[in-house]
N, C-alpha and C positions, 0 to 999 in steps of 0.2 A: 235414423229407424228402419225406416226401407232398404237401404242397403245391409243392415243387419239380418233384416227378413231373407231378402238377396242370397246373400254367404250361405246363410244358414242353410237354405233351401237348398242353394247346388254342394254344400259339404256331409250337411246330420237332419237330414226330412223331418229326424225323430225330434231333436233340438228346435227344427222350423216349424213342424205344428204344436210342438208350447208359446216357443213366443211368438204365433197370434193367437193360440188362445186370450195370451196375456192382451196383447193390444185390442180383443174384442172385447173384453171386461175393462180396460185402461177405457177405451171409450164409452163402455155405461157405465163406468163409475163416473167420467164428466157429464153425464146423460145427451153425447151426444154434441156436445156443447164442443163445438171447433175454434174457439175466439180461451176458454179456458184450456184448453187443449195443449195449443197457440204459450198462453201467462204461464201454466208449471209444469209441464211436461216440455216441449219442443225450447224455448230460448232453456233451458237448463243446459243444454248442450252444447259438449262445444265445438260445435263444424259452423262454415261461411256460413255467410246469410239466403246464401243462395241455397245449399244444401239445407238450412230452414224450410227454407219456401218450399223445396220440396217434397220433404216431409211430412208439412200445411197438407201442399195435396193431395199426398200419399192414405192420412188419418180423412179429409176428406176424399175420396173414391168409397174407403172401408166403411164409412157411414151411411152413401148415398149404397153402399152393397149394404150392408148389414140393414136394413130399412126397406129394400127393396125385398127384403128378405125371408125379411116379419122377422129379423130374431135379436130385437132390439133389447130383449127382457135376456133370452137364452136361444141358445146355439151356437151353429159352427155355419161360418160362410161356407157355401156351397162346394167351393173351386177348395178349400181347406178339412174339408167332413170329403172330398173325393182323392183326397190322400191320404188319409188313414184307410178308405175304405182299401184304395192301390196294394197298400204297406197290408194290407189280414190278406187280400190276397196269391199276394210273396208268400205270409206268412202261409198258407191253406196248401199253395204249390212246395216250398220249404220241407213241411211238415213231412210229405208221400216223395222229398226225393234228395234231404240231406238229412244222412245222422245228426251228424256236430249240433242245429238248430233242433230238430225234436229230441237229440237229449238236455238239450238245454229248455227249452218250451217244458218238456216232464219236469223242470223245476221251476219252472213258477206257475204249471195251470193250479194245481192245490187253490192256491191266493187266487186264478182267476177266479177258479169256482167260486170261494170266500166269499170275495166282492159280490161275482149274479145276485146266490145266494142273499148278501145284506140287502142287494136293492130289494126285494121282496117284488113286488107285481110292478114296480118302476121295468122299464126294456132297458139295460145298463148299454145295450147293442153288442156286435161281436166283440171276439177276445181280444183283438189291438187294441176295441177301440176302448176297451175295461184297462186294457194297462196302462194307452195316455193321462184320461182320466185320472188313477193311482199315483201318478208320476205328476201330472198338475195338479191334485190335490195337495202336494203334498207340496210343488213348491208354495202352493199355495200356505196353508203350513209352516211352513219357515217361515213365510213373510208377515205372518201376521203375530208369529213369536206363538202359536200355539204348539202343546205340546202331540207330541204324534208318535201312536201305539205302535208298539213295539215291531208286531204284526205286520202296520201296512209298512214300517222299514224293511223290513225283509221281506215283505212281497217285494218293493220295490225298489229292491235289488235287484232283484230274478226280472221282475221288467222294462229295469235298467238293461239290464243286460240281452235282452232275447228282440226290446227297440234296439241297440246298439248294430248286431248281428242284420236287421234286417239294412238297420242307414246300408250298411256292406254292402246286402245286393240290391239294394235300394238303385243306389250309386250307381254300378254295374255300368 
């Protein structure tokens, strides 16, 4: 699983962020119990015992970091959030310098604004945080078999395009 995270990190930062959000939630769903994670998650993967041991060490490190950062219930690891923030900086830079990206974001912007308004008094974060959270919410909804409103599906299509563009620019 660590190797999957590393591959996603080097190839598609947007997918990496969604994957790490999943890993954080997986750890929370097992209440930080590494033995349960070993039994119900890691043992199911068709990899060598050595790879399973490395994966358990990685999960242990994630658990320790989440506890140290006091994000046992909600929130994201600081280094994961740092990448989201870096994408936001890139987003702001591209809006000023890249006409293609500007046009692409204009398609996503009404959906971002809609989600910000839906958040009410809660702070949804910057635009890229909103896009990442919306895509993660869509992923969770599909995982749990929940119906997704058409407006969310349409917005997510645009958010995905924004993140794909940022992926390419981020990796360059």
